[in-house]
C-alpha angles and dihedrals in degrees: 000000000000127000109221117203127181124228093230120052115237121233115243113237113256115260119241096348110175113242109217128165127222093277093058093250117128115254113264091025116111118196116242116243128244096253095053090049092049093050091049090050091051091051091047090049090052090050091049091046090054091050092049091051090049092051092045091051091046091049095047091048090049092050092045095047094047100040108014091235113144097188123096093206122085132136110305097003094124093054091046090050094049093047090048092052091046093051093045091050093047093045095047098053096035094049098047096042092048096046105036107002087238139079116214089264093051088052089054092047092043096236129126139195113234141162121249089269091056095252129131110268118259119248089259094050090048091051092048090047090053092049089048087053089069091051089050089060092058121099095026095308096306091150090062093046089063086082088068094050107042124072090226090055091226122156124215093266089052090054093050094050099037091239136125136199114236137177106267120226 
């Protein structure tokens, strides 16, 4: 058996080098389109609306059964309601994006939120993305319309959190 050696040493291939194309999107990751994202957002809004109604009904029944009061209004109820909706909204999107990269609606639409490396966002990135979602609503939804303008199809909240929405396999 002969040992063959080459005169010029070969370079070892780099380990775990990130493959990114000229747009900054990881190779093999195709950005999700605007329509898919809108439909997923509408489905998520319907899910959240159903959850809000459930919690309102449960709260009203709890107040009625414990105190006998039939009225929804009492001192501070509006602020409690708004804070509850805000925390439910924040928790819903942050939880699902940090744990699976997808909300139930994104699973249905086969899209996923990932980092530039193709990984699921961290809890912090998911929280920043959710806060950025509020900013995307400002000025008649201009932050969402960025997906139509940019070649990476990233909205304002994606830019803030260094994430992107891609078609999931």
